[in-house]
mmCIF file of the protein (N, C-alpha, C, O) and its ligand, coordinates in Angstrom:
data_MODEL
# 
_entry.id   MODEL 
# 
loop_
_entity.id 
_entity.type 
_entity.pdbx_number_of_molecules 
1 polymer     1 
2 non-polymer 1 
# 
_entity_poly.entity_id                      1 
_entity_poly.type                           'polypeptide(L)' 
_entity_poly.nstd_linkage                   no 
_entity_poly.nstd_monomer                   no 
_entity_poly.pdbx_seq_one_letter_code       MAKKDNRRYIFLQCTICKNKNYTSKKNYTNNKERLELNKFCNTCKKHTLHKEVK 
_entity_poly.pdbx_seq_one_letter_code_can   MAKKDNRRYIFLQCTICKNKNYTSKKNYTNNKERLELNKFCNTCKKHTLHKEVK 
_entity_poly.pdbx_strand_id                 A 
# 
loop_
_entity_poly_seq.entity_id 
_entity_poly_seq.num 
_entity_poly_seq.mon_id 
_entity_poly_seq.hetero 
1 1  MET n 
1 2  ALA n 
1 3  LYS n 
1 4  LYS n 
1 5  ASP n 
1 6  ASN n 
1 7  ARG n 
1 8  ARG n 
1 9  TYR n 
1 10 ILE n 
1 11 PHE n 
1 12 LEU n 
1 13 GLN n 
1 14 CYS n 
1 15 THR n 
1 16 ILE n 
1 17 CYS n 
1 18 LYS n 
1 19 ASN n 
1 20 LYS n 
1 21 ASN n 
1 22 TYR n 
1 23 THR n 
1 24 SER n 
1 25 LYS n 
1 26 LYS n 
1 27 ASN n 
1 28 TYR n 
1 29 THR n 
1 30 ASN n 
1 31 ASN n 
1 32 LYS n 
1 33 GLU n 
1 34 ARG n 
1 35 LEU n 
1 36 GLU n 
1 37 LEU n 
1 38 ASN n 
1 39 LYS n 
1 40 PHE n 
1 41 CYS n 
1 42 ASN n 
1 43 THR n 
1 44 CYS n 
1 45 LYS n 
1 46 LYS n 
1 47 HIS n 
1 48 THR n 
1 49 LEU n 
1 50 HIS n 
1 51 LYS n 
1 52 GLU n 
1 53 VAL n 
1 54 LYS n 
# 
loop_
_struct_asym.id 
_struct_asym.entity_id 
A 1 
B 2 
# 
loop_
_chem_comp.id 
_chem_comp.type 
_chem_comp.mon_nstd_flag 
ALA 'L-peptide linking' y 
ARG 'L-peptide linking' y 
ASN 'L-peptide linking' y 
ASP 'L-peptide linking' y 
CYS 'L-peptide linking' y 
GLN 'L-peptide linking' y 
GLU 'L-peptide linking' y 
HIS 'L-peptide linking' y 
ILE 'L-peptide linking' y 
LEU 'L-peptide linking' y 
LYS 'L-peptide linking' y 
MET 'L-peptide linking' y 
PHE 'L-peptide linking' y 
SER 'L-peptide linking' y 
THR 'L-peptide linking' y 
TYR 'L-peptide linking' y 
VAL 'L-peptide linking' y 
ZN  non-polymer         . 
# 
_pdbx_entity_nonpoly.entity_id   2 
_pdbx_entity_nonpoly.name        ? 
_pdbx_entity_nonpoly.comp_id     ZN 
# 
_pdbx_nonpoly_scheme.asym_id         B 
_pdbx_nonpoly_scheme.entity_id       2 
_pdbx_nonpoly_scheme.mon_id          ZN 
_pdbx_nonpoly_scheme.ndb_seq_num     1 
_pdbx_nonpoly_scheme.pdb_seq_num     101 
_pdbx_nonpoly_scheme.auth_seq_num    101 
_pdbx_nonpoly_scheme.pdb_mon_id      ZN 
_pdbx_nonpoly_scheme.auth_mon_id     ZN 
_pdbx_nonpoly_scheme.pdb_strand_id   A 
_pdbx_nonpoly_scheme.pdb_ins_code    . 
# 
loop_
_atom_site.group_PDB 
_atom_site.id 
_atom_site.type_symbol 
_atom_site.label_atom_id 
_atom_site.label_alt_id 
_atom_site.label_comp_id 
_atom_site.label_asym_id 
_atom_site.label_entity_id 
_atom_site.label_seq_id 
_atom_site.pdbx_PDB_ins_code 
_atom_site.Cartn_x 
_atom_site.Cartn_y 
_atom_site.Cartn_z 
_atom_site.occupancy 
_atom_site.B_iso_or_equiv 
_atom_site.pdbx_formal_charge 
_atom_site.auth_seq_id 
_atom_site.auth_comp_id 
_atom_site.auth_asym_id 
_atom_site.auth_atom_id 
_atom_site.pdbx_PDB_model_num 
ATOM   1   N  N  . MET A 1 1  ? 1.958   16.672  20.342 1.00 0.00 ? 1   MET A N  1 
ATOM   2   C  CA . MET A 1 1  ? 1.807   15.956  18.913 1.00 0.00 ? 1   MET A CA 1 
ATOM   3   C  C  . MET A 1 1  ? 1.148   14.625  19.334 1.00 0.00 ? 1   MET A C  1 
ATOM   4   O  O  . MET A 1 1  ? 1.422   13.939  20.318 1.00 0.00 ? 1   MET A O  1 
ATOM   5   N  N  . ALA A 1 2  ? 0.243   14.412  18.400 1.00 0.00 ? 2   ALA A N  1 
ATOM   6   C  CA . ALA A 1 2  ? -0.508  13.299  18.807 1.00 0.00 ? 2   ALA A CA 1 
ATOM   7   C  C  . ALA A 1 2  ? -0.125  12.051  17.822 1.00 0.00 ? 2   ALA A C  1 
ATOM   8   O  O  . ALA A 1 2  ? -0.131  12.106  16.592 1.00 0.00 ? 2   ALA A O  1 
ATOM   9   N  N  . LYS A 1 3  ? 0.193   10.973  18.582 1.00 0.00 ? 3   LYS A N  1 
ATOM   10  C  CA . LYS A 1 3  ? 0.661   9.624   18.214 1.00 0.00 ? 3   LYS A CA 1 
ATOM   11  C  C  . LYS A 1 3  ? -0.359  9.122   17.073 1.00 0.00 ? 3   LYS A C  1 
ATOM   12  O  O  . LYS A 1 3  ? -1.556  9.345   17.251 1.00 0.00 ? 3   LYS A O  1 
ATOM   13  N  N  . LYS A 1 4  ? 0.040   8.491   15.972 1.00 0.00 ? 4   LYS A N  1 
ATOM   14  C  CA . LYS A 1 4  ? -0.712  7.848   14.970 1.00 0.00 ? 4   LYS A CA 1 
ATOM   15  C  C  . LYS A 1 4  ? -0.863  6.390   15.498 1.00 0.00 ? 4   LYS A C  1 
ATOM   16  O  O  . LYS A 1 4  ? 0.080   5.696   15.878 1.00 0.00 ? 4   LYS A O  1 
ATOM   17  N  N  . ASP A 1 5  ? -2.291  5.981   15.470 1.00 0.00 ? 5   ASP A N  1 
ATOM   18  C  CA . ASP A 1 5  ? -2.404  4.811   16.287 1.00 0.00 ? 5   ASP A CA 1 
ATOM   19  C  C  . ASP A 1 5  ? -2.873  4.018   15.249 1.00 0.00 ? 5   ASP A C  1 
ATOM   20  O  O  . ASP A 1 5  ? -3.967  4.311   14.767 1.00 0.00 ? 5   ASP A O  1 
ATOM   21  N  N  . ASN A 1 6  ? -2.210  3.000   14.781 1.00 0.00 ? 6   ASN A N  1 
ATOM   22  C  CA . ASN A 1 6  ? -2.753  1.916   13.786 1.00 0.00 ? 6   ASN A CA 1 
ATOM   23  C  C  . ASN A 1 6  ? -3.348  0.686   14.287 1.00 0.00 ? 6   ASN A C  1 
ATOM   24  O  O  . ASN A 1 6  ? -3.796  -0.153  13.505 1.00 0.00 ? 6   ASN A O  1 
ATOM   25  N  N  . ARG A 1 7  ? -3.375  0.537   15.515 1.00 0.00 ? 7   ARG A N  1 
ATOM   26  C  CA . ARG A 1 7  ? -3.902  -0.781  16.045 1.00 0.00 ? 7   ARG A CA 1 
ATOM   27  C  C  . ARG A 1 7  ? -5.287  -0.847  15.965 1.00 0.00 ? 7   ARG A C  1 
ATOM   28  O  O  . ARG A 1 7  ? -6.045  0.121   16.025 1.00 0.00 ? 7   ARG A O  1 
ATOM   29  N  N  . ARG A 1 8  ? -5.593  -1.996  15.831 1.00 0.00 ? 8   ARG A N  1 
ATOM   30  C  CA . ARG A 1 8  ? -7.024  -2.529  15.541 1.00 0.00 ? 8   ARG A CA 1 
ATOM   31  C  C  . ARG A 1 8  ? -7.285  -3.709  16.185 1.00 0.00 ? 8   ARG A C  1 
ATOM   32  O  O  . ARG A 1 8  ? -6.474  -4.636  16.192 1.00 0.00 ? 8   ARG A O  1 
ATOM   33  N  N  . TYR A 1 9  ? -8.779  -3.766  16.944 1.00 0.00 ? 9   TYR A N  1 
ATOM   34  C  CA . TYR A 1 9  ? -8.838  -5.068  17.194 1.00 0.00 ? 9   TYR A CA 1 
ATOM   35  C  C  . TYR A 1 9  ? -9.545  -6.134  16.397 1.00 0.00 ? 9   TYR A C  1 
ATOM   36  O  O  . TYR A 1 9  ? -10.563 -5.949  15.730 1.00 0.00 ? 9   TYR A O  1 
ATOM   37  N  N  . ILE A 1 10 ? -8.896  -7.270  16.537 1.00 0.00 ? 10  ILE A N  1 
ATOM   38  C  CA . ILE A 1 10 ? -9.092  -8.373  15.625 1.00 0.00 ? 10  ILE A CA 1 
ATOM   39  C  C  . ILE A 1 10 ? -9.605  -9.629  16.580 1.00 0.00 ? 10  ILE A C  1 
ATOM   40  O  O  . ILE A 1 10 ? -9.455  -9.708  17.799 1.00 0.00 ? 10  ILE A O  1 
ATOM   41  N  N  . PHE A 1 11 ? -10.164 -10.466 15.819 1.00 0.00 ? 11  PHE A N  1 
ATOM   42  C  CA . PHE A 1 11 ? -10.584 -11.846 16.500 1.00 0.00 ? 11  PHE A CA 1 
ATOM   43  C  C  . PHE A 1 11 ? -9.843  -12.827 15.817 1.00 0.00 ? 11  PHE A C  1 
ATOM   44  O  O  . PHE A 1 11 ? -9.640  -12.832 14.603 1.00 0.00 ? 11  PHE A O  1 
ATOM   45  N  N  . LEU A 1 12 ? -9.347  -13.860 16.830 1.00 0.00 ? 12  LEU A N  1 
ATOM   46  C  CA . LEU A 1 12 ? -8.720  -15.179 16.369 1.00 0.00 ? 12  LEU A CA 1 
ATOM   47  C  C  . LEU A 1 12 ? -9.766  -16.170 16.249 1.00 0.00 ? 12  LEU A C  1 
ATOM   48  O  O  . LEU A 1 12 ? -10.319 -16.610 17.256 1.00 0.00 ? 12  LEU A O  1 
ATOM   49  N  N  . GLN A 1 13 ? -10.091 -16.573 15.015 1.00 0.00 ? 13  GLN A N  1 
ATOM   50  C  CA . GLN A 1 13 ? -10.824 -17.759 14.962 1.00 0.00 ? 13  GLN A CA 1 
ATOM   51  C  C  . GLN A 1 13 ? -10.541 -19.179 14.734 1.00 0.00 ? 13  GLN A C  1 
ATOM   52  O  O  . GLN A 1 13 ? -9.859  -19.532 13.772 1.00 0.00 ? 13  GLN A O  1 
ATOM   53  N  N  . CYS A 1 14 ? -11.031 -20.003 15.570 1.00 0.00 ? 14  CYS A N  1 
ATOM   54  C  CA . CYS A 1 14 ? -10.523 -21.457 15.275 1.00 0.00 ? 14  CYS A CA 1 
ATOM   55  C  C  . CYS A 1 14 ? -10.897 -21.763 13.861 1.00 0.00 ? 14  CYS A C  1 
ATOM   56  O  O  . CYS A 1 14 ? -11.952 -21.430 13.320 1.00 0.00 ? 14  CYS A O  1 
ATOM   57  N  N  . THR A 1 15 ? -9.743  -22.553 13.231 1.00 0.00 ? 15  THR A N  1 
ATOM   58  C  CA . THR A 1 15 ? -10.187 -23.127 11.951 1.00 0.00 ? 15  THR A CA 1 
ATOM   59  C  C  . THR A 1 15 ? -10.974 -24.438 11.789 1.00 0.00 ? 15  THR A C  1 
ATOM   60  O  O  . THR A 1 15 ? -11.354 -24.811 10.679 1.00 0.00 ? 15  THR A O  1 
ATOM   61  N  N  . ILE A 1 16 ? -11.207 -25.119 12.898 1.00 0.00 ? 16  ILE A N  1 
ATOM   62  C  CA . ILE A 1 16 ? -11.930 -26.225 13.059 1.00 0.00 ? 16  ILE A CA 1 
ATOM   63  C  C  . ILE A 1 16 ? -13.447 -25.935 13.344 1.00 0.00 ? 16  ILE A C  1 
ATOM   64  O  O  . ILE A 1 16 ? -14.350 -26.255 12.571 1.00 0.00 ? 16  ILE A O  1 
ATOM   65  N  N  . CYS A 1 17 ? -13.591 -25.404 14.336 1.00 0.00 ? 17  CYS A N  1 
ATOM   66  C  CA . CYS A 1 17 ? -15.032 -25.225 14.830 1.00 0.00 ? 17  CYS A CA 1 
ATOM   67  C  C  . CYS A 1 17 ? -15.529 -23.716 14.541 1.00 0.00 ? 17  CYS A C  1 
ATOM   68  O  O  . CYS A 1 17 ? -16.666 -23.404 14.892 1.00 0.00 ? 17  CYS A O  1 
ATOM   69  N  N  . LYS A 1 18 ? -14.760 -22.857 13.958 1.00 0.00 ? 18  LYS A N  1 
ATOM   70  C  CA . LYS A 1 18 ? -15.248 -21.369 13.663 1.00 0.00 ? 18  LYS A CA 1 
ATOM   71  C  C  . LYS A 1 18 ? -15.466 -20.523 14.842 1.00 0.00 ? 18  LYS A C  1 
ATOM   72  O  O  . LYS A 1 18 ? -15.827 -19.353 14.709 1.00 0.00 ? 18  LYS A O  1 
ATOM   73  N  N  . ASN A 1 19 ? -15.264 -21.061 15.995 1.00 0.00 ? 19  ASN A N  1 
ATOM   74  C  CA . ASN A 1 19 ? -15.628 -20.168 17.070 1.00 0.00 ? 19  ASN A CA 1 
ATOM   75  C  C  . ASN A 1 19 ? -14.373 -19.092 17.215 1.00 0.00 ? 19  ASN A C  1 
ATOM   76  O  O  . ASN A 1 19 ? -13.181 -19.331 17.018 1.00 0.00 ? 19  ASN A O  1 
ATOM   77  N  N  . LYS A 1 20 ? -14.950 -17.898 17.598 1.00 0.00 ? 20  LYS A N  1 
ATOM   78  C  CA . LYS A 1 20 ? -13.941 -16.728 17.759 1.00 0.00 ? 20  LYS A CA 1 
ATOM   79  C  C  . LYS A 1 20 ? -13.455 -17.006 19.307 1.00 0.00 ? 20  LYS A C  1 
ATOM   80  O  O  . LYS A 1 20 ? -14.256 -16.871 20.232 1.00 0.00 ? 20  LYS A O  1 
ATOM   81  N  N  . ASN A 1 21 ? -12.438 -17.303 19.472 1.00 0.00 ? 21  ASN A N  1 
ATOM   82  C  CA . ASN A 1 21 ? -12.070 -17.633 20.875 1.00 0.00 ? 21  ASN A CA 1 
ATOM   83  C  C  . ASN A 1 21 ? -11.089 -16.338 21.619 1.00 0.00 ? 21  ASN A C  1 
ATOM   84  O  O  . ASN A 1 21 ? -11.128 -15.999 22.802 1.00 0.00 ? 21  ASN A O  1 
ATOM   85  N  N  . TYR A 1 22 ? -10.362 -15.852 20.698 1.00 0.00 ? 22  TYR A N  1 
ATOM   86  C  CA . TYR A 1 22 ? -9.511  -14.619 21.246 1.00 0.00 ? 22  TYR A CA 1 
ATOM   87  C  C  . TYR A 1 22 ? -9.849  -13.356 20.643 1.00 0.00 ? 22  TYR A C  1 
ATOM   88  O  O  . TYR A 1 22 ? -10.463 -13.277 19.579 1.00 0.00 ? 22  TYR A O  1 
ATOM   89  N  N  . THR A 1 23 ? -9.440  -12.333 21.337 1.00 0.00 ? 23  THR A N  1 
ATOM   90  C  CA . THR A 1 23 ? -9.336  -11.002 20.902 1.00 0.00 ? 23  THR A CA 1 
ATOM   91  C  C  . THR A 1 23 ? -8.018  -10.622 20.842 1.00 0.00 ? 23  THR A C  1 
ATOM   92  O  O  . THR A 1 23 ? -7.206  -11.056 21.660 1.00 0.00 ? 23  THR A O  1 
ATOM   93  N  N  . SER A 1 24 ? -7.647  -9.696  19.775 1.00 0.00 ? 24  SER A N  1 
ATOM   94  C  CA . SER A 1 24 ? -6.234  -9.236  20.061 1.00 0.00 ? 24  SER A CA 1 
ATOM   95  C  C  . SER A 1 24 ? -6.135  -8.035  19.433 1.00 0.00 ? 24  SER A C  1 
ATOM   96  O  O  . SER A 1 24 ? -6.976  -7.724  18.590 1.00 0.00 ? 24  SER A O  1 
ATOM   97  N  N  . LYS A 1 25 ? -4.992  -7.118  19.792 1.00 0.00 ? 25  LYS A N  1 
ATOM   98  C  CA . LYS A 1 25 ? -4.921  -6.002  19.052 1.00 0.00 ? 25  LYS A CA 1 
ATOM   99  C  C  . LYS A 1 25 ? -3.757  -6.189  18.167 1.00 0.00 ? 25  LYS A C  1 
ATOM   100 O  O  . LYS A 1 25 ? -2.898  -7.031  18.428 1.00 0.00 ? 25  LYS A O  1 
ATOM   101 N  N  . LYS A 1 26 ? -3.698  -5.345  17.014 1.00 0.00 ? 26  LYS A N  1 
ATOM   102 C  CA . LYS A 1 26 ? -2.799  -5.623  16.038 1.00 0.00 ? 26  LYS A CA 1 
ATOM   103 C  C  . LYS A 1 26 ? -2.370  -4.336  15.466 1.00 0.00 ? 26  LYS A C  1 
ATOM   104 O  O  . LYS A 1 26 ? -3.168  -3.452  15.155 1.00 0.00 ? 26  LYS A O  1 
ATOM   105 N  N  . ASN A 1 27 ? -0.966  -4.240  15.322 1.00 0.00 ? 27  ASN A N  1 
ATOM   106 C  CA . ASN A 1 27 ? -0.460  -2.977  14.629 1.00 0.00 ? 27  ASN A CA 1 
ATOM   107 C  C  . ASN A 1 27 ? -0.376  -3.265  13.203 1.00 0.00 ? 27  ASN A C  1 
ATOM   108 O  O  . ASN A 1 27 ? 0.372   -4.113  12.716 1.00 0.00 ? 27  ASN A O  1 
ATOM   109 N  N  . TYR A 1 28 ? -1.144  -2.552  12.589 1.00 0.00 ? 28  TYR A N  1 
ATOM   110 C  CA . TYR A 1 28 ? -1.127  -2.769  11.026 1.00 0.00 ? 28  TYR A CA 1 
ATOM   111 C  C  . TYR A 1 28 ? 0.297   -2.113  10.258 1.00 0.00 ? 28  TYR A C  1 
ATOM   112 O  O  . TYR A 1 28 ? 0.710   -2.535  9.178  1.00 0.00 ? 28  TYR A O  1 
ATOM   113 N  N  . THR A 1 29 ? 0.896   -1.095  10.976 1.00 0.00 ? 29  THR A N  1 
ATOM   114 C  CA . THR A 1 29 ? 2.080   -0.485  10.239 1.00 0.00 ? 29  THR A CA 1 
ATOM   115 C  C  . THR A 1 29 ? 3.149   -1.594  10.049 1.00 0.00 ? 29  THR A C  1 
ATOM   116 O  O  . THR A 1 29 ? 3.830   -1.774  9.039  1.00 0.00 ? 29  THR A O  1 
ATOM   117 N  N  . ASN A 1 30 ? 3.174   -2.476  11.485 1.00 0.00 ? 30  ASN A N  1 
ATOM   118 C  CA . ASN A 1 30 ? 4.432   -3.546  11.569 1.00 0.00 ? 30  ASN A CA 1 
ATOM   119 C  C  . ASN A 1 30 ? 3.912   -4.777  11.003 1.00 0.00 ? 30  ASN A C  1 
ATOM   120 O  O  . ASN A 1 30 ? 4.691   -5.632  10.579 1.00 0.00 ? 30  ASN A O  1 
ATOM   121 N  N  . ASN A 1 31 ? 2.507   -4.949  10.961 1.00 0.00 ? 31  ASN A N  1 
ATOM   122 C  CA . ASN A 1 31 ? 2.135   -6.403  10.546 1.00 0.00 ? 31  ASN A CA 1 
ATOM   123 C  C  . ASN A 1 31 ? 0.907   -6.481  9.573  1.00 0.00 ? 31  ASN A C  1 
ATOM   124 O  O  . ASN A 1 31 ? -0.279  -6.530  9.896  1.00 0.00 ? 31  ASN A O  1 
ATOM   125 N  N  . LYS A 1 32 ? 1.392   -6.481  8.437  1.00 0.00 ? 32  LYS A N  1 
ATOM   126 C  CA . LYS A 1 32 ? 0.101   -6.362  7.572  1.00 0.00 ? 32  LYS A CA 1 
ATOM   127 C  C  . LYS A 1 32 ? -0.402  -7.670  7.051  1.00 0.00 ? 32  LYS A C  1 
ATOM   128 O  O  . LYS A 1 32 ? -1.370  -7.761  6.296  1.00 0.00 ? 32  LYS A O  1 
ATOM   129 N  N  . GLU A 1 33 ? 0.385   -8.794  7.544  1.00 0.00 ? 33  GLU A N  1 
ATOM   130 C  CA . GLU A 1 33 ? -0.124  -9.957  6.958  1.00 0.00 ? 33  GLU A CA 1 
ATOM   131 C  C  . GLU A 1 33 ? -1.083  -10.534 8.064  1.00 0.00 ? 33  GLU A C  1 
ATOM   132 O  O  . GLU A 1 33 ? -1.217  -10.010 9.169  1.00 0.00 ? 33  GLU A O  1 
ATOM   133 N  N  . ARG A 1 34 ? -1.748  -11.690 7.641  1.00 0.00 ? 34  ARG A N  1 
ATOM   134 C  CA . ARG A 1 34 ? -2.917  -12.146 8.493  1.00 0.00 ? 34  ARG A CA 1 
ATOM   135 C  C  . ARG A 1 34 ? -2.173  -13.043 9.580  1.00 0.00 ? 34  ARG A C  1 
ATOM   136 O  O  . ARG A 1 34 ? -1.175  -13.731 9.364  1.00 0.00 ? 34  ARG A O  1 
ATOM   137 N  N  . LEU A 1 35 ? -2.819  -12.910 10.738 1.00 0.00 ? 35  LEU A N  1 
ATOM   138 C  CA . LEU A 1 35 ? -2.038  -13.615 11.629 1.00 0.00 ? 35  LEU A CA 1 
ATOM   139 C  C  . LEU A 1 35 ? -2.640  -15.056 11.962 1.00 0.00 ? 35  LEU A C  1 
ATOM   140 O  O  . LEU A 1 35 ? -3.840  -15.206 12.190 1.00 0.00 ? 35  LEU A O  1 
ATOM   141 N  N  . GLU A 1 36 ? -1.898  -15.900 11.971 1.00 0.00 ? 36  GLU A N  1 
ATOM   142 C  CA . GLU A 1 36 ? -2.094  -17.319 12.191 1.00 0.00 ? 36  GLU A CA 1 
ATOM   143 C  C  . GLU A 1 36 ? -1.287  -17.799 13.336 1.00 0.00 ? 36  GLU A C  1 
ATOM   144 O  O  . GLU A 1 36 ? -0.058  -17.740 13.321 1.00 0.00 ? 36  GLU A O  1 
ATOM   145 N  N  . LEU A 1 37 ? -2.151  -18.402 14.594 1.00 0.00 ? 37  LEU A N  1 
ATOM   146 C  CA . LEU A 1 37 ? -1.556  -18.817 15.698 1.00 0.00 ? 37  LEU A CA 1 
ATOM   147 C  C  . LEU A 1 37 ? -2.270  -20.205 16.269 1.00 0.00 ? 37  LEU A C  1 
ATOM   148 O  O  . LEU A 1 37 ? -3.477  -20.434 16.189 1.00 0.00 ? 37  LEU A O  1 
ATOM   149 N  N  . ASN A 1 38 ? -1.384  -20.989 16.797 1.00 0.00 ? 38  ASN A N  1 
ATOM   150 C  CA . ASN A 1 38 ? -1.700  -22.069 17.483 1.00 0.00 ? 38  ASN A CA 1 
ATOM   151 C  C  . ASN A 1 38 ? -2.331  -21.804 18.884 1.00 0.00 ? 38  ASN A C  1 
ATOM   152 O  O  . ASN A 1 38 ? -1.586  -21.450 19.798 1.00 0.00 ? 38  ASN A O  1 
ATOM   153 N  N  . LYS A 1 39 ? -3.606  -21.950 19.088 1.00 0.00 ? 39  LYS A N  1 
ATOM   154 C  CA . LYS A 1 39 ? -4.027  -21.536 20.335 1.00 0.00 ? 39  LYS A CA 1 
ATOM   155 C  C  . LYS A 1 39 ? -5.076  -22.824 20.920 1.00 0.00 ? 39  LYS A C  1 
ATOM   156 O  O  . LYS A 1 39 ? -5.638  -23.669 20.223 1.00 0.00 ? 39  LYS A O  1 
ATOM   157 N  N  . PHE A 1 40 ? -5.136  -22.676 22.393 1.00 0.00 ? 40  PHE A N  1 
ATOM   158 C  CA . PHE A 1 40 ? -6.117  -23.856 22.785 1.00 0.00 ? 40  PHE A CA 1 
ATOM   159 C  C  . PHE A 1 40 ? -7.587  -23.403 22.423 1.00 0.00 ? 40  PHE A C  1 
ATOM   160 O  O  . PHE A 1 40 ? -8.000  -22.277 22.699 1.00 0.00 ? 40  PHE A O  1 
ATOM   161 N  N  . CYS A 1 41 ? -8.264  -24.261 21.851 1.00 0.00 ? 41  CYS A N  1 
ATOM   162 C  CA . CYS A 1 41 ? -9.756  -23.942 21.658 1.00 0.00 ? 41  CYS A CA 1 
ATOM   163 C  C  . CYS A 1 41 ? -10.656 -24.858 22.734 1.00 0.00 ? 41  CYS A C  1 
ATOM   164 O  O  . CYS A 1 41 ? -10.444 -26.061 22.886 1.00 0.00 ? 41  CYS A O  1 
ATOM   165 N  N  . ASN A 1 42 ? -11.536 -24.228 23.352 1.00 0.00 ? 42  ASN A N  1 
ATOM   166 C  CA . ASN A 1 42 ? -12.315 -24.720 24.371 1.00 0.00 ? 42  ASN A CA 1 
ATOM   167 C  C  . ASN A 1 42 ? -13.371 -25.531 23.841 1.00 0.00 ? 42  ASN A C  1 
ATOM   168 O  O  . ASN A 1 42 ? -13.970 -26.346 24.543 1.00 0.00 ? 42  ASN A O  1 
ATOM   169 N  N  . THR A 1 43 ? -13.635 -25.329 22.554 1.00 0.00 ? 43  THR A N  1 
ATOM   170 C  CA . THR A 1 43 ? -14.712 -26.260 22.058 1.00 0.00 ? 43  THR A CA 1 
ATOM   171 C  C  . THR A 1 43 ? -14.061 -27.426 21.465 1.00 0.00 ? 43  THR A C  1 
ATOM   172 O  O  . THR A 1 43 ? -14.595 -28.525 21.615 1.00 0.00 ? 43  THR A O  1 
ATOM   173 N  N  . CYS A 1 44 ? -12.880 -27.308 20.756 1.00 0.00 ? 44  CYS A N  1 
ATOM   174 C  CA . CYS A 1 44 ? -12.311 -28.401 20.321 1.00 0.00 ? 44  CYS A CA 1 
ATOM   175 C  C  . CYS A 1 44 ? -11.562 -29.366 21.237 1.00 0.00 ? 44  CYS A C  1 
ATOM   176 O  O  . CYS A 1 44 ? -11.203 -30.522 21.012 1.00 0.00 ? 44  CYS A O  1 
ATOM   177 N  N  . LYS A 1 45 ? -11.394 -28.510 22.469 1.00 0.00 ? 45  LYS A N  1 
ATOM   178 C  CA . LYS A 1 45 ? -10.442 -29.201 23.791 1.00 0.00 ? 45  LYS A CA 1 
ATOM   179 C  C  . LYS A 1 45 ? -9.124  -29.582 23.114 1.00 0.00 ? 45  LYS A C  1 
ATOM   180 O  O  . LYS A 1 45 ? -8.647  -30.699 23.315 1.00 0.00 ? 45  LYS A O  1 
ATOM   181 N  N  . LYS A 1 46 ? -8.542  -28.726 22.348 1.00 0.00 ? 46  LYS A N  1 
ATOM   182 C  CA . LYS A 1 46 ? -7.173  -28.995 21.959 1.00 0.00 ? 46  LYS A CA 1 
ATOM   183 C  C  . LYS A 1 46 ? -6.584  -27.816 21.283 1.00 0.00 ? 46  LYS A C  1 
ATOM   184 O  O  . LYS A 1 46 ? -7.318  -26.876 20.978 1.00 0.00 ? 46  LYS A O  1 
ATOM   185 N  N  . HIS A 1 47 ? -5.247  -27.792 21.011 1.00 0.00 ? 47  HIS A N  1 
ATOM   186 C  CA . HIS A 1 47 ? -4.658  -26.771 20.332 1.00 0.00 ? 47  HIS A CA 1 
ATOM   187 C  C  . HIS A 1 47 ? -4.917  -26.782 18.790 1.00 0.00 ? 47  HIS A C  1 
ATOM   188 O  O  . HIS A 1 47 ? -4.587  -27.778 18.146 1.00 0.00 ? 47  HIS A O  1 
ATOM   189 N  N  . THR A 1 48 ? -5.417  -25.855 18.262 1.00 0.00 ? 48  THR A N  1 
ATOM   190 C  CA . THR A 1 48 ? -5.782  -25.674 16.874 1.00 0.00 ? 48  THR A CA 1 
ATOM   191 C  C  . THR A 1 48 ? -5.438  -24.434 16.294 1.00 0.00 ? 48  THR A C  1 
ATOM   192 O  O  . THR A 1 48 ? -5.340  -23.426 16.994 1.00 0.00 ? 48  THR A O  1 
ATOM   193 N  N  . LEU A 1 49 ? -5.244  -24.418 15.058 1.00 0.00 ? 49  LEU A N  1 
ATOM   194 C  CA . LEU A 1 49 ? -4.920  -23.147 14.145 1.00 0.00 ? 49  LEU A CA 1 
ATOM   195 C  C  . LEU A 1 49 ? -6.010  -22.201 14.159 1.00 0.00 ? 49  LEU A C  1 
ATOM   196 O  O  . LEU A 1 49 ? -7.115  -22.446 13.675 1.00 0.00 ? 49  LEU A O  1 
ATOM   197 N  N  . HIS A 1 50 ? -5.637  -20.944 14.809 1.00 0.00 ? 50  HIS A N  1 
ATOM   198 C  CA . HIS A 1 50 ? -6.490  -19.756 14.807 1.00 0.00 ? 50  HIS A CA 1 
ATOM   199 C  C  . HIS A 1 50 ? -6.084  -18.687 13.608 1.00 0.00 ? 50  HIS A C  1 
ATOM   200 O  O  . HIS A 1 50 ? -4.933  -18.352 13.328 1.00 0.00 ? 50  HIS A O  1 
ATOM   201 N  N  . LYS A 1 51 ? -7.168  -18.278 13.036 1.00 0.00 ? 51  LYS A N  1 
ATOM   202 C  CA . LYS A 1 51 ? -6.788  -17.382 12.053 1.00 0.00 ? 51  LYS A CA 1 
ATOM   203 C  C  . LYS A 1 51 ? -7.543  -15.962 12.387 1.00 0.00 ? 51  LYS A C  1 
ATOM   204 O  O  . LYS A 1 51 ? -8.681  -15.920 12.854 1.00 0.00 ? 51  LYS A O  1 
ATOM   205 N  N  . GLU A 1 52 ? -6.764  -14.825 12.088 1.00 0.00 ? 52  GLU A N  1 
ATOM   206 C  CA . GLU A 1 52 ? -7.344  -13.504 12.344 1.00 0.00 ? 52  GLU A CA 1 
ATOM   207 C  C  . GLU A 1 52 ? -8.631  -13.246 11.384 1.00 0.00 ? 52  GLU A C  1 
ATOM   208 O  O  . GLU A 1 52 ? -8.648  -13.479 10.175 1.00 0.00 ? 52  GLU A O  1 
ATOM   209 N  N  . VAL A 1 53 ? -9.582  -12.781 12.064 1.00 0.00 ? 53  VAL A N  1 
ATOM   210 C  CA . VAL A 1 53 ? -10.758 -12.332 11.444 1.00 0.00 ? 53  VAL A CA 1 
ATOM   211 C  C  . VAL A 1 53 ? -11.219 -10.938 12.026 1.00 0.00 ? 53  VAL A C  1 
ATOM   212 O  O  . VAL A 1 53 ? -10.722 -10.444 13.038 1.00 0.00 ? 53  VAL A O  1 
ATOM   213 N  N  . LYS A 1 54 ? -12.197 -10.373 11.297 1.00 0.00 ? 54  LYS A N  1 
ATOM   214 C  CA . LYS A 1 54 ? -12.411 -8.895  11.940 1.00 0.00 ? 54  LYS A CA 1 
ATOM   215 C  C  . LYS A 1 54 ? -13.731 -8.903  12.821 1.00 0.00 ? 54  LYS A C  1 
ATOM   216 O  O  . LYS A 1 54 ? -14.089 -7.881  13.406 1.00 0.00 ? 54  LYS A O  1 
HETATM 217 ZN ZN . ZN  B 2 .  ? -12.285 -25.183 17.787 1.00 0.00 2 101 ZN  A ZN 1 
# 
């Protein structure tokens, strides 16, 4: 039986400089809301809020 795969690749974009710094996989069945994570941005040289983009 084939497993249903709802995972998609997404980017995490810095909200300050708009750089796409991280890629991630997301499971859409468990997590339908947009991801927002505090991550280190190499362009801003500090931790900034990163939001999910496609
Ligand atoms: Zn940045």
